Phi, psi and omega in degrees: 000320181295321178297319178297321180297319180294318179299315181298319180296318180296317179298318179297320180296317179298317180298320180295321178298317180297318179298316181294319179297317179297320177295321179296316179299320179295323181288327183286323186306311178297329180295321177298316179299317180297320180295319178297319178296319180295319179297315179298319179295320180296318180296319180295320179294318180296320179295318179296319179295320180296318179297318181293320179298318179296317180299316180297317181297317181295318180296314180298318179298316181295321179295320180298325178277000181057040180259351187204175174202199178240141176276186183298335179266005180084012179276143178289131179231153178247159182232039186293324187247020178092336177238129186293146174221142182293130181294133176138216186285148174290168182275061172201158185292148177288152176288130182272338180236124176294154179211156180240128179258160176296133182305138179281155177286145176304146181296139179289159182301326182290342180269353187299316181295320180295329182290334180276073188269346183261112178304141184303323185296340183278340181234141174285157177300152179059057179211156175245151174234122179229119182051038178085352179273125179266123185239108176295152174226155179233166175290128180217050187299117178056030178293154181286341177207162180288155174301153185290320189237007175220177170275172180224140172275107190270322180213161175078207183233146178270357181301134179265007184229008185263001179072018183241195187242159175222142184239116185249144177234153178194158184280142166221115005293145181148209186293341178261022175306314184293337181297331181292347180261357180293143181222167178306135180095344179286158185255143172230126179254134177243132170247110189284182184296338178271359179088009178269127183255143178212140180255129181250153179249129181294129177239350179212139178223118181207161179249145175230158178295148182290353175258010175296146180257162180299322181299332182284334185242350188298321181295328177285315186293324189263010189251023184236026176064224179292105187201170176223158172226138176244136180233139174207164178286143176282346178095001180259001180073009185227340185223155173247143173264131178240132178245129175245139181215145180216000000 
């Protein structure tokens, strides 16, 4: 009888342990879900704070350069061409499918003067103008990433008069948001470090994988004489958009 009693007691203890373990697991499960929700909320808050910080930094930088102000609704506006325009996308739909046009022939020497359509006084040195948006750039030769609050000259030369090419990079989302709306025939103005301004016309728009190397695209980018290329992220974490203009 005593052995049976001990067995019964042991069995009861085991059953109690199982019940307690099950209860503990049940109690932990909601805690894990709550923790995951808290982590997600924290990440969302951090992302929002980072975006706000970037926006403030960009606005302050633009104000220091006297390139912009705020309209009656609090929207950031630029004054690159004498009349303000809201910074961001142009008033037309973005292209949903990338496309590649046949490379244009380099501009003839007789066309050089006509291409310099933007008076130097309208743009500060070391800046790009896209759809009325003035984007300062800094030297970022072969940098691993684009500058946080400006564009960067990654390869080549920014000179608008040397008959060569320049390769600019910038973030999207970020200062190169408007670059994603460029299409064939659109204009990009560069005011180089010497204060010489020149307007280029887009002739090619295409996407490449984010693991593409410079060697794979360099022959295309560098073969159009006086020209520029702009690169930015497509926002999908897998591809880059490249714009070529001459």
